[in-house]
DSSP file (Angstrom, degrees, kcal/mol; ACC not computed):
  #  RESIDUE AA STRUCTURE BP1 BP2  ACC     N-H-->O    O-->H-N    N-H-->O    O-->H-N    TCO  KAPPA ALPHA  PHI   PSI    X-CA   Y-CA   Z-CA
    1    1 A M              0   0    0      0, 0.0     2,-0.3     0, 0.0    47,-0.1   0.000 360.0 360.0 360.0 144.3   10.6   10.8   23.0
    2    2 A S        -     0   0    0     43,-0.1    45,-1.4     1,-0.1     0, 0.0  -0.650 360.0-169.7 -89.7 142.6   12.7    8.5   25.2
    3    3 A N        +     0   0    0     -2,-0.3    -1,-0.1    43,-0.2    45,-0.1   0.029  40.3 141.6-114.1  24.9   16.3    7.9   24.6
    4    4 A N        -     0   0    0     41,-0.1    -2,-0.0     1,-0.1    43,-0.0  -0.289  45.7-150.9 -63.1 149.9   16.4    5.0   27.2
    5    5 A R        +     0   0    0     40,-0.1    -1,-0.1    41,-0.1    40,-0.1  -0.269  40.8 152.4-114.1  44.3   18.6    2.0   26.4
    6    6 A N        -     0   0    0     38,-0.5     2,-0.3     1,-0.1    38,-0.1  -0.331  43.6-117.9 -71.7 156.8   16.5   -0.4   28.3
    7    7 A V        -     0   0    0     38,-0.1     2,-0.2     1,-0.1    -1,-0.1  -0.757  32.7 -97.3 -98.7 143.5   16.3   -4.1   27.3
    8    8 A N    >   -     0   0    0     -2,-0.3     3,-0.8     1,-0.2    35,-0.1  -0.408  31.6-156.2 -56.9 122.5   13.1   -5.8   26.2
    9    9 A Q  T 3  S+     0   0    0     33,-0.7    -1,-0.2     1,-0.2    34,-0.1   0.542  81.9  72.4 -83.9  -6.1   11.9   -7.6   29.4
   10   10 A S  T 3  S+     0   0    0     32,-0.5     2,-0.3    31,-0.1    -1,-0.2   0.457 102.7  36.8 -88.4   0.6    9.9  -10.2   27.5
   11   11 A A  S <  S-     0   0    0     -3,-0.8     5,-0.1     5,-0.0    -4,-0.0  -0.904 104.5 -71.7-142.7 169.2   13.0  -12.1   26.3
   12   12 A D    >>  -     0   0    0     -2,-0.3     3,-2.0     1,-0.2     4,-0.5  -0.520  41.0-146.3 -65.6 115.5   16.4  -13.1   27.4
   13   13 A P  G >4 S+     0   0    0      0, 0.0     3,-0.9     0, 0.0    -1,-0.2   0.781  95.0  63.0 -58.1 -28.2   18.4   -9.8   27.4
   14   14 A S  G 34 S+     0   0    0      1,-0.2    -2,-0.1     3,-0.0     0, 0.0   0.719 102.5  50.9 -70.0 -18.9   21.6  -11.5   26.5
   15   15 A L  G <4 S+     0   0    0     -3,-2.0     2,-0.3     2,-0.0    -1,-0.2   0.563  94.8  92.2 -91.9 -10.0   20.0  -12.6   23.2
   16   16 A L    <<  -     0   0    0     -3,-0.9     2,-0.5    -4,-0.5   129,-0.1  -0.621  56.0-157.5 -95.3 143.5   18.8   -9.2   22.1
   17   17 A R        -     0   0    0     -2,-0.3     2,-0.3   127,-0.1    -3,-0.0  -0.979  27.9-126.4-108.9 126.4   20.4   -6.5   20.0
   18   18 A Q        -     0   0    0     -2,-0.5     2,-0.4    49,-0.1   -11,-0.1  -0.529  26.8-172.9 -72.6 134.7   19.0   -3.1   20.7
   19   19 A A        -     0   0    0     -2,-0.3     2,-0.3    48,-0.0    50,-0.2  -0.998  20.2-132.0-127.2 128.4   17.8   -1.2   17.7
   20   20 A T  E     -a   69   0A   0     48,-2.8    50,-2.8    46,-0.4     2,-0.7  -0.582  15.4-138.0 -74.2 137.7   16.7    2.4   17.9
   21   21 A I  E     -ab  70  47A   0     25,-3.0    27,-2.5    -2,-0.3     2,-0.8  -0.896  17.3-163.4 -98.5 114.1   13.4    3.1   16.2
   22   22 A F  E     -ab  71  48A   0     48,-2.8    50,-2.4    -2,-0.7     2,-0.6  -0.865   3.9-162.3-103.7 105.5   13.8    6.3   14.3
   23   23 A V  E     -ab  72  49A   0     25,-2.8    27,-2.6    -2,-0.8     2,-0.7  -0.783   8.5-172.1 -92.6 121.0   10.4    7.7   13.4
   24   24 A V  E     +ab  73  50A   0     48,-3.0    50,-2.6    -2,-0.6     2,-0.3  -0.866  39.2 121.4-113.1  95.0   10.4   10.3   10.7
   25   25 A D        -     0   0    0     25,-2.0    27,-0.1    -2,-0.7    52,-0.1  -0.977  53.7-151.4-159.1 136.6    6.8   11.6   10.6
   26   26 A D  S    S+     0   0    0     -2,-0.3     2,-0.8    50,-0.3    25,-0.1   0.524  73.1  97.3 -89.3  -5.2    5.2   15.0   11.1
   27   27 A D     >  -     0   0    0      1,-0.2     4,-1.8     2,-0.0     3,-0.2  -0.759  55.9-164.4 -93.1 109.5    1.9   13.5   12.5
   28   28 A D  H  > S+     0   0    0     -2,-0.8     4,-2.5     1,-0.2     5,-0.2   0.862  88.6  55.8 -58.3 -39.8    1.9   13.5   16.4
   29   29 A V  H  > S+     0   0    0      1,-0.2     4,-2.1     2,-0.2    -1,-0.2   0.899 107.2  49.0 -64.0 -41.5   -1.0   11.0   16.5
   30   30 A D  H  > S+     0   0    0     -3,-0.2     4,-2.1     2,-0.2    -1,-0.2   0.900 111.6  49.4 -64.7 -40.0    0.9    8.4   14.5
   31   31 A V  H  X S+     0   0    0     -4,-1.8     4,-2.3     2,-0.2    -2,-0.2   0.914 110.2  50.2 -66.6 -42.2    4.0    8.8   16.6
   32   32 A I  H  X S+     0   0    0     -4,-2.5     4,-2.6     1,-0.2    -1,-0.2   0.893 109.2  52.7 -61.6 -40.0    2.0    8.4   19.8
   33   33 A S  H  X S+     0   0    0     -4,-2.1     4,-2.4     2,-0.2    -2,-0.2   0.905 107.9  50.6 -62.6 -42.3    0.4    5.3   18.3
   34   34 A I  H  X S+     0   0    0     -4,-2.1     4,-2.0     2,-0.2    -2,-0.2   0.943 112.5  46.8 -60.1 -48.2    3.8    3.8   17.5
   35   35 A Q  H  X S+     0   0    0     -4,-2.3     4,-2.0     1,-0.2    -2,-0.2   0.913 111.4  51.3 -60.6 -44.2    5.0    4.5   21.1
   36   36 A R  H  X S+     0   0    0     -4,-2.6     4,-2.1     1,-0.2    -1,-0.2   0.913 111.0  47.6 -60.2 -44.5    1.8    3.0   22.6
   37   37 A N  H  X S+     0   0    0     -4,-2.4     4,-1.7     1,-0.2    -1,-0.2   0.832 107.7  55.3 -71.5 -31.2    2.1   -0.2   20.6
   38   38 A L  H  <>S+     0   0    0     -4,-2.0     5,-3.0    -5,-0.2    -1,-0.2   0.913 109.2  48.2 -62.4 -41.6    5.8   -0.6   21.5
   39   39 A K  H ><5S+     0   0    0     -4,-2.0     3,-1.5     3,-0.2    -2,-0.2   0.892 106.7  56.0 -65.7 -39.8    4.7   -0.5   25.2
   40   40 A K  H 3<5S+     0   0    0     -4,-2.1    -1,-0.2     1,-0.3    -2,-0.2   0.871 110.6  45.3 -60.9 -35.6    1.9   -3.0   24.6
   41   41 A L  T 3<5S-     0   0    0     -4,-1.7    -1,-0.3    -5,-0.1    -2,-0.2   0.443 114.6-121.6 -83.5   0.6    4.6   -5.4   23.2
   42   42 A R  T < 5 +     0   0    0     -3,-1.5   -33,-0.7     1,-0.2     2,-0.6   0.851  59.7 152.5  57.7  37.9    6.9   -4.5   26.2
   43   43 A L      < -     0   0    0     -5,-3.0    -1,-0.2    -6,-0.2    -2,-0.1  -0.883  25.0-175.9 -97.3 121.1    9.5   -3.4   23.7
   44   44 A L        +     0   0    0     -2,-0.6   -38,-0.5    -3,-0.1    -1,-0.1  -0.034  27.3 145.7-110.4  30.7   11.7   -0.7   25.4
   45   45 A N        -     0   0    0      1,-0.1   -41,-0.1   -40,-0.1   -25,-0.1  -0.327  60.5 -94.0 -63.0 148.5   13.8    0.1   22.4
   46   46 A P        -     0   0    0      0, 0.0   -25,-3.0     0, 0.0     2,-0.5  -0.405  39.2-155.0 -62.9 139.5   14.9    3.7   22.2
   47   47 A V  E     -b   21   0A   0    -45,-1.4     2,-0.4   -27,-0.2   -25,-0.2  -0.982  12.8-178.8-119.8 128.4   12.6    5.8   20.0
   48   48 A V  E     -b   22   0A   0    -27,-2.5   -25,-2.8    -2,-0.5     2,-0.4  -0.954  10.8-155.2-123.9 144.0   13.9    9.0   18.4
   49   49 A R  E     -b   23   0A   0     -2,-0.4     2,-0.3   -27,-0.2   -25,-0.2  -0.946  15.9-175.9-128.3 142.6   11.7   11.3   16.2
   50   50 A A  E     -b   24   0A   0    -27,-2.6   -25,-2.0    -2,-0.4     3,-0.1  -0.969  20.4-146.0-124.9 147.9   12.2   13.8   13.4
   51   51 A R  S    S+     0   0    0     -2,-0.3     2,-0.3   -27,-0.2   -27,-0.1   0.554  78.7   5.8 -92.4  -8.6    9.3   15.8   12.0
   52   52 A D  S  > S-     0   0    0    -27,-0.1     4,-2.1    25,-0.1    29,-0.1  -0.970  83.1 -92.7-162.1 172.5   10.6   15.9    8.4
   53   53 A G  H  > S+     0   0    0     27,-2.5     4,-2.6    25,-0.4     5,-0.2   0.850 119.3  53.3 -64.0 -36.4   13.3   14.6    6.2
   54   54 A Q  H  > S+     0   0    0     26,-0.2     4,-2.5     2,-0.2    -1,-0.2   0.930 110.2  46.7 -67.0 -43.6   15.7   17.5    6.7
   55   55 A E  H  > S+     0   0    0      2,-0.2     4,-2.4     1,-0.2    -1,-0.2   0.900 112.0  52.9 -62.7 -38.5   15.5   17.2   10.4
   56   56 A A  H  X S+     0   0    0     -4,-2.1     4,-2.8     2,-0.2    -2,-0.2   0.930 109.9  46.9 -62.3 -46.2   16.1   13.4   10.1
   57   57 A L  H  X S+     0   0    0     -4,-2.6     4,-2.9     1,-0.2     5,-0.3   0.924 112.0  50.8 -61.5 -43.7   19.2   13.9    7.9
   58   58 A D  H  X S+     0   0    0     -4,-2.5     4,-1.7     1,-0.2    -1,-0.2   0.911 112.6  46.9 -59.8 -42.8   20.6   16.5   10.3
   59   59 A M  H  <>S+     0   0    0     -4,-2.4     5,-2.7     2,-0.2     6,-0.5   0.910 113.6  47.0 -66.3 -43.6   20.0   14.2   13.2
   60   60 A L  H ><5S+     0   0    0     -4,-2.8     3,-1.2     1,-0.2     5,-0.2   0.942 115.7  44.6 -64.3 -46.6   21.6   11.2   11.5
   61   61 A R  H 3<5S+     0   0    0     -4,-2.9    -1,-0.2     1,-0.3    -2,-0.2   0.787 111.6  54.6 -68.1 -27.2   24.6   13.2   10.3
   62   62 A G  T 3<5S-     0   0    0     -4,-1.7    -1,-0.3    -5,-0.3    -2,-0.2   0.411 113.7-115.6 -87.3   2.0   25.0   14.8   13.7
   63   63 A G  T < 5S+     0   0    0     -3,-1.2    -3,-0.2    -4,-0.3    -2,-0.1   0.740  75.7 130.8  74.8  22.5   25.1   11.4   15.5
   64   64 A Q      < +     0   0    0     -5,-2.7    -4,-0.2    -6,-0.2    -5,-0.1   0.485  55.4  72.1 -87.9  -3.1   21.8   12.0   17.4
   65   65 A V  S    S-     0   0    0     -6,-0.5    -1,-0.1    -5,-0.2    -2,-0.1  -0.935  85.9-130.3-116.3 108.7   20.3    8.6   16.5
   66   66 A P        -     0   0    0      0, 0.0   -46,-0.4     0, 0.0    -2,-0.1  -0.322  40.8 -93.5 -60.7 132.1   22.0    5.7   18.3
   67   67 A A  S    S+     0   0    0    -48,-0.1     2,-0.1    -4,-0.1   -49,-0.1  -0.634  99.7  49.7 -90.5 152.3   23.0    2.9   15.9
   68   68 A P  S    S+     0   0    0      0, 0.0   -48,-2.8     0, 0.0     2,-0.3   0.619  80.6 164.2 -75.9 158.8   21.9    0.4   14.9
   69   69 A Y  E     -a   20   0A   0    -50,-0.2    30,-0.7    -2,-0.1     2,-0.4  -0.963  34.1-147.0-140.6 156.3   18.6    1.9   13.9
   70   70 A I  E     -ac  21  99A   0    -50,-2.8   -48,-2.8    -2,-0.3     2,-0.5  -0.994  23.6-140.6-120.9 130.7   15.5    1.1   11.8
   71   71 A I  E     -ac  22 100A   0     28,-3.0    30,-3.1    -2,-0.4     2,-0.6  -0.806   9.2-162.3 -98.1 127.5   13.8    4.1   10.2
   72   72 A L  E     -ac  23 101A   0    -50,-2.4   -48,-3.0    -2,-0.5     2,-0.5  -0.949  25.7-165.8-101.4 113.2   10.0    4.3   10.0
   73   73 A L  E     -ac  24 102A   0     28,-3.0    30,-2.5    -2,-0.6     2,-0.2  -0.891  19.9-158.0-117.3 125.2    9.4    6.9    7.3
   74   74 A D        -     0   0    0    -50,-2.6    30,-0.2    -2,-0.5     3,-0.1  -0.630  10.3-152.5 -84.2 154.6    6.3    8.8    6.3
   75   75 A L  S    S+     0   0    0     -2,-0.2     7,-2.2     1,-0.2     2,-1.2   0.813  77.8  67.2 -95.7 -37.7    6.3   10.2    2.7
   76   76 A N        +     0   0    0      5,-0.2   -50,-0.3     6,-0.1    -1,-0.2  -0.707  69.2 132.2 -95.5  94.4    4.1   13.3    3.0
   77   77 A M        -     0   0    0     -2,-1.2   -25,-0.1    -3,-0.1     4,-0.0  -0.953  54.6-102.0-138.6 156.1    6.0   15.8    5.2
   78   78 A P  S    S+     0   0    0      0, 0.0     2,-2.2     0, 0.0   -25,-0.4  -0.226  93.9  10.1 -71.4 169.0    6.8   19.5    5.0
   79   79 A R  S    S+     0   0    0    -27,-0.1     2,-0.4   -26,-0.1   -27,-0.1  -0.379 137.3  17.2  64.5 -74.2   10.2   20.8    4.0
   80   80 A L  S    S-     0   0    0     -2,-2.2   -27,-2.5     4,-0.0   -26,-0.2  -0.945  83.1-147.4-132.1 110.4   11.8   17.6    2.8
   81   81 A G     >  -     0   0    0     -2,-0.4     4,-2.2   -29,-0.1    -5,-0.2  -0.064  28.5 -98.4 -71.2 174.0    9.4   14.7    2.0
   82   82 A G  H  > S+     0   0    0     -7,-2.2     4,-2.6     1,-0.2    -7,-0.1   0.871 118.8  49.9 -64.3 -41.9   10.1   11.0    2.4
   83   83 A L  H  > S+     0   0    0     -8,-0.4     4,-2.0     2,-0.2    -1,-0.2   0.906 112.9  47.2 -68.3 -38.3   11.0   10.2   -1.1
   84   84 A E  H  > S+     0   0    0      2,-0.2     4,-2.2    -9,-0.2     5,-0.2   0.907 111.7  52.4 -63.9 -41.5   13.5   13.1   -1.3
   85   85 A F  H  X S+     0   0    0     -4,-2.2     4,-2.9     1,-0.2    -2,-0.2   0.930 108.4  50.8 -57.4 -46.8   14.9   12.0    2.1
   86   86 A L  H  X S+     0   0    0     -4,-2.6     4,-2.6     1,-0.2    -2,-0.2   0.905 108.8  50.7 -61.0 -42.7   15.4    8.4    0.7
   87   87 A R  H  X S+     0   0    0     -4,-2.0     4,-1.3     2,-0.2    -1,-0.2   0.924 114.1  43.9 -61.6 -44.9   17.3    9.6   -2.4
   88   88 A I  H  X S+     0   0    0     -4,-2.2     4,-0.8     2,-0.2     3,-0.2   0.920 113.0  52.7 -66.2 -43.1   19.6   11.7   -0.3
   89   89 A L  H >< S+     0   0    0     -4,-2.9     3,-0.8     1,-0.2    -2,-0.2   0.917 110.1  47.2 -58.2 -46.4   20.0    8.9    2.2
   90   90 A R  H 3< S+     0   0    0     -4,-2.6    -1,-0.2     1,-0.2    -2,-0.2   0.764 111.0  52.2 -71.2 -24.6   21.0    6.4   -0.5
   91   91 A D  H 3< S+     0   0    0     -4,-1.3    -1,-0.2    -3,-0.2    -2,-0.2   0.586  89.9  90.9 -85.2 -10.7   23.5    8.8   -2.0
   92   92 A D    <X  -     0   0    0     -4,-0.8     4,-1.9    -3,-0.8     3,-0.3  -0.772  69.7-150.0 -89.3 119.5   25.2    9.4    1.3
   93   93 A P  T  4 S+     0   0    0      0, 0.0     4,-0.2     0, 0.0    -1,-0.1   0.747  96.3  46.3 -64.4 -21.9   28.1    6.8    1.7
   94   94 A V  T  4 S+     0   0    0      1,-0.1     3,-0.2     2,-0.1    61,-0.2   0.828 122.7  32.4 -85.5 -33.8   27.7    6.8    5.5
   95   95 A L  T >4 S+     0   0    0     -3,-0.3     3,-2.1    -6,-0.2    -1,-0.1   0.504  87.2 100.0-101.5  -6.4   23.9    6.5    5.6
   96   96 A T  T 3< S+     0   0    0     -4,-1.9    -1,-0.2     1,-0.3    -2,-0.1   0.748  78.1  57.3 -58.9 -28.2   23.2    4.4    2.5
   97   97 A N  T 3  S+     0   0    0     -3,-0.2    -1,-0.3    -4,-0.2    -2,-0.1   0.387  76.2 132.8 -84.3   3.9   22.9    1.1    4.4
   98   98 A A    <   -     0   0    0     -3,-2.1     2,-0.5    -9,-0.2   -28,-0.1  -0.266  59.4-124.3 -59.9 139.6   20.1    2.3    6.7
   99   99 A I  E     -c   70   0A   0    -30,-0.7   -28,-3.0    51,-0.1     2,-0.4  -0.764  34.7-173.1 -85.9 124.1   17.1    0.0    7.0
  100  100 A V  E     -c   71   0A   0     -2,-0.5    21,-3.4    19,-0.3    22,-0.8  -0.978  18.2-173.2-128.4 127.4   13.9    1.9    6.1
  101  101 A F  E     -cd  72 122A   0    -30,-3.1   -28,-3.0    -2,-0.4     2,-0.5  -0.978  22.5-139.1-111.1 129.4   10.3    0.9    6.3
  102  102 A V  E     +cd  73 123A   0     20,-2.9    22,-2.8    -2,-0.5     2,-0.4  -0.766  21.1 179.5 -88.4 131.2    7.8    3.3    4.7
  103  103 A L  E     + d   0 124A   0    -30,-2.5     2,-0.3    -2,-0.5    22,-0.2  -0.914  29.8 133.8-131.5 102.3    4.6    3.9    6.7
  104  104 A T  E     - d   0 125A   0     20,-2.1    22,-3.0    -2,-0.4    23,-0.3  -0.845  64.3-121.1-146.6 171.0    2.4    6.3    4.9
  105  105 A T  S    S+     0   0    0     -2,-0.3     2,-0.5    20,-0.2    20,-0.1   0.541  76.3 112.2 -92.9 -10.8   -1.0    7.2    3.6
  106  106 A S        +     0   0    0      1,-0.2    -2,-0.1     2,-0.0    20,-0.0  -0.518  34.9 173.0 -74.8 118.5    0.1    7.4    0.0
  107  107 A Q        +     0   0    0     -2,-0.5    -1,-0.2     4,-0.0     2,-0.2   0.306  34.6 133.2 -99.5   6.1   -1.3    4.6   -2.2
  108  108 A A    >>  -     0   0    0      1,-0.1     4,-2.2     2,-0.1     3,-0.7  -0.378  56.9-140.4 -65.9 128.4    0.1    6.0   -5.4
  109  109 A D  H 3> S+     0   0    0      1,-0.3     4,-2.8     2,-0.2     5,-0.2   0.856 102.7  56.7 -56.1 -37.0    1.9    3.4   -7.5
  110  110 A E  H 3> S+     0   0    0      2,-0.2     4,-2.1     1,-0.2    -1,-0.3   0.846 107.0  49.0 -66.5 -32.3    4.6    5.9   -8.4
  111  111 A D  H <> S+     0   0    0     -3,-0.7     4,-2.6     2,-0.2    -2,-0.2   0.926 112.4  47.6 -69.3 -44.7    5.4    6.4   -4.7
  112  112 A I  H  X S+     0   0    0     -4,-2.2     4,-2.3     2,-0.2     5,-0.2   0.936 114.7  46.0 -60.1 -48.0    5.5    2.7   -4.0
  113  113 A T  H  X S+     0   0    0     -4,-2.8     4,-2.1     1,-0.2    -1,-0.2   0.911 113.2  49.6 -62.7 -43.4    7.8    2.1   -7.1
  114  114 A A  H  X S+     0   0    0     -4,-2.1     4,-1.3    -5,-0.2    -1,-0.2   0.902 110.1  51.2 -63.8 -40.9   10.1    5.0   -6.1
  115  115 A A  H  <>S+     0   0    0     -4,-2.6     5,-1.0     1,-0.2     3,-0.4   0.936 112.2  44.8 -63.0 -46.7   10.4    3.8   -2.5
  116  116 A Y  H ><5S+     0   0    0     -4,-2.3     3,-1.8     1,-0.2    -1,-0.2   0.830 106.5  60.5 -68.5 -29.7   11.4    0.3   -3.6
  117  117 A R  H 3<5S+     0   0    0     -4,-2.1    -1,-0.2     1,-0.3    -2,-0.2   0.846 104.1  51.6 -63.6 -31.0   13.8    1.7   -6.2
  118  118 A D  T 3<5S-     0   0    0     -4,-1.3    -1,-0.3    -3,-0.4    -2,-0.2   0.088 124.7-107.6 -93.8  22.6   15.5    3.3   -3.2
  119  119 A H  T < 5 +     0   0    0     -3,-1.8   -19,-0.3     1,-0.2    -3,-0.2   0.864  50.3 176.3  63.1  47.7   15.7   -0.1   -1.4
  120  120 A V      < -     0   0    0     -5,-1.0   -19,-0.2     1,-0.1    -1,-0.2  -0.516  33.1-134.1 -75.4 152.6   13.1    0.2    1.4
  121  121 A A  S    S-     0   0    0    -21,-3.4     2,-0.3     1,-0.3   -20,-0.2   0.722  81.8 -10.8 -79.0 -21.6   12.6   -2.9    3.4
  122  122 A G  E     -d  101   0A   0    -22,-0.8   -20,-2.9    -7,-0.1     2,-0.5  -0.950  53.9-141.3-172.8 155.6    8.8   -2.6    3.2
  123  123 A Y  E     +d  102   0A   0     -2,-0.3     2,-0.4   -22,-0.2   -20,-0.2  -0.980  27.2 176.9-129.2 115.4    6.0   -0.2    2.2
  124  124 A M  E     -d  103   0A   0    -22,-2.8   -20,-2.1    -2,-0.5     2,-0.5  -0.955  25.2-131.7-127.6 140.1    3.0   -0.2    4.5
  125  125 A L  E  >  -d  104   0A   0     -2,-0.4     4,-1.7   -22,-0.2     3,-0.4  -0.754  10.0-144.5 -90.5 129.6   -0.2    1.9    4.3
  126  126 A K  H  > S+     0   0    0    -22,-3.0     4,-1.8    -2,-0.5   -21,-0.2   0.898 100.1  53.5 -59.0 -41.2   -1.3    3.5    7.5
  127  127 A Q  H  4 S+     0   0    0    -23,-0.3    -1,-0.2     1,-0.2   -22,-0.1   0.798 109.8  47.3 -68.6 -27.4   -4.9    3.1    6.7
  128  128 A R  H  4 S+     0   0    0     -3,-0.4     4,-0.3     1,-0.2    -1,-0.2   0.770 106.1  58.3 -81.4 -26.9   -4.6   -0.6    6.1
  129  129 A V  H >< S+     0   0    0     -4,-1.7     3,-2.5     1,-0.1    -2,-0.2   0.941  76.5 130.4 -67.9 -45.7   -2.6   -1.2    9.3
  130  130 A G  G >< S+     0   0    0     -4,-1.8     3,-1.4     1,-0.3    -1,-0.1   0.077  83.4   1.6  37.3-121.8   -5.5    0.2   11.3
  131  131 A D  G >  S+     0   0    0      1,-0.3     3,-0.6     2,-0.1    -1,-0.3   0.677 129.2  66.5 -69.9 -16.6   -6.2   -2.1   14.2
  132  132 A D  G X>  +     0   0    0     -3,-2.5     4,-1.7    -4,-0.3     3,-0.6   0.227  64.4 110.4 -87.4  15.9   -3.4   -4.4   13.1
  133  133 A F  H <> S+     0   0    0     -3,-1.4     4,-2.4     1,-0.3    -1,-0.2   0.863  72.7  59.4 -59.4 -35.1   -0.8   -1.7   14.0
  134  134 A L  H <> S+     0   0    0     -3,-0.6     4,-2.2     1,-0.2    -1,-0.3   0.891 103.7  51.7 -60.0 -39.1    0.3   -3.9   16.8
  135  135 A N  H <> S+     0   0    0     -3,-0.6     4,-2.5     2,-0.2    -1,-0.2   0.878 106.9  53.3 -65.9 -36.9    1.1   -6.6   14.3
  136  136 A L  H  X S+     0   0    0     -4,-1.7     4,-2.3     2,-0.2    -2,-0.2   0.945 109.8  46.8 -62.1 -47.2    3.1   -4.2   12.2
  137  137 A I  H  X S+     0   0    0     -4,-2.4     4,-2.4     1,-0.2    -2,-0.2   0.903 112.0  52.1 -61.4 -40.1    5.2   -3.2   15.3
  138  138 A G  H  X S+     0   0    0     -4,-2.2     4,-2.4     2,-0.2    -1,-0.2   0.895 107.4  52.6 -60.5 -41.4    5.6   -7.0   16.0
  139  139 A L  H  X S+     0   0    0     -4,-2.5     4,-2.2     1,-0.2    -2,-0.2   0.926 111.1  45.6 -59.9 -46.2    6.8   -7.5   12.4
  140  140 A I  H  X S+     0   0    0     -4,-2.3     4,-2.3     2,-0.2    -1,-0.2   0.882 110.8  53.9 -66.6 -38.0    9.5   -4.9   12.7
  141  141 A E  H  X S+     0   0    0     -4,-2.4     4,-1.2     1,-0.2    -2,-0.2   0.920 110.4  46.3 -62.0 -43.0   10.5   -6.2   16.1
  142  142 A H  H  X S+     0   0    0     -4,-2.4     4,-2.0     1,-0.2     5,-0.2   0.873 109.2  57.4 -65.4 -37.1   11.0   -9.7   14.6
  143  143 A Y  H  X S+     0   0    0     -4,-2.2     4,-2.4     1,-0.2     3,-0.3   0.953 107.4  44.6 -59.6 -52.0   12.9   -8.2   11.7
  144  144 A W  H  < S+     0   0    0     -4,-2.3    -1,-0.2     1,-0.2     5,-0.2   0.754 114.0  51.3 -70.4 -19.7   15.5   -6.5   13.9
  145  145 A R  H  < S+     0   0    0     -4,-1.2    -1,-0.2    -5,-0.2    -2,-0.2   0.831 117.0  38.0 -78.1 -31.6   15.9   -9.7   16.0
  146  146 A L  H  < S+     0   0    0     -4,-2.0     2,-0.2    -3,-0.3    -2,-0.2   0.782 107.1  64.8 -93.9 -29.5   16.4  -12.0   13.0
  147  147 A V  S  < S-     0   0    0     -4,-2.4     2,-0.7    -5,-0.2     0, 0.0  -0.606  81.0-116.1 -97.2 156.9   18.5   -9.9   10.6
  148  148 A E        -     0   0    0     -2,-0.2    -3,-0.1     3,-0.0    -2,-0.0  -0.818  31.1-149.0 -87.4 119.3   22.0   -8.7   10.9
  149  149 A L        -     0   0    0     -2,-0.7     2,-0.1    -5,-0.2   -51,-0.1  -0.687  23.8-105.5 -87.9 141.7   21.9   -4.9   10.9
  150  150 A P        -     0   0    0      0, 0.0   -51,-0.1     0, 0.0    -1,-0.1  -0.409  31.5-126.4 -68.1 140.7   24.9   -3.0    9.5
  151  151 A S    >>  -     0   0    0      1,-0.1     3,-0.8    -2,-0.1     4,-0.7  -0.464  25.9-109.6 -78.1 159.3   27.2   -1.5   12.1
  152  152 A P  G >4 S+     0   0    0      0, 0.0     3,-0.6     0, 0.0     4,-0.3   0.832 119.6  55.5 -58.9 -31.2   27.9    2.3   11.6
  153  153 A R  G >> S+     0   0    0      1,-0.2     3,-1.2     2,-0.1     4,-0.6   0.795  94.8  68.1 -72.3 -28.2   31.6    1.3   10.7
  154  154 A D  G <4 S+     0   0    0     -3,-0.8     3,-0.5     1,-0.2    -1,-0.2   0.775  91.9  59.4 -65.6 -26.8   30.4   -1.0    7.9
  155  155 A S  G << S+     0   0    0     -4,-0.7    -1,-0.2    -3,-0.6    -2,-0.1   0.642 104.0  50.0 -80.1 -13.0   29.1    1.7    5.7
  156  156 A T  T <4        0   0    0     -3,-1.2    -1,-0.2    -4,-0.3    -2,-0.2   0.550 360.0 360.0-100.5  -8.9   32.4    3.6    5.4
  157  157 A S     <        0   0    0     -4,-0.6    -1,-0.1    -3,-0.5    -2,-0.1   0.475 360.0 360.0 -91.0 360.0   34.6    0.6    4.4
């Protein structure tokens, strides 16, 4: 994964705020697809990856994910799954304001309800995204351009 802090070349660099895309997913193919689609859109945001929820928490708490960041979270992972990760994240006073999009194969109503209860920004099914994955990445790119992301300092005050 690249930790470059390059600016998106398809827009005026002075208007952009860099957001790190933090992918929490154990599936290598899905992560490669995310990277490929970012390149197609000429988005050069830093991408950081964790393979499970525990590794993600360790990385966030250890300062290894440059802020601001948007988390793309799978639910079905070894060690610490996505829903458990979300609960811990929301209970942590420093990490609670993190922006999280769930990108998973789980269509279970209880998973969808639990994710929204823990304040995810969106819940998307990998199998429905399919060929429209480029549109999903575009949606997330528009999201971080249009909304104000909390600074790391804002969560402690």
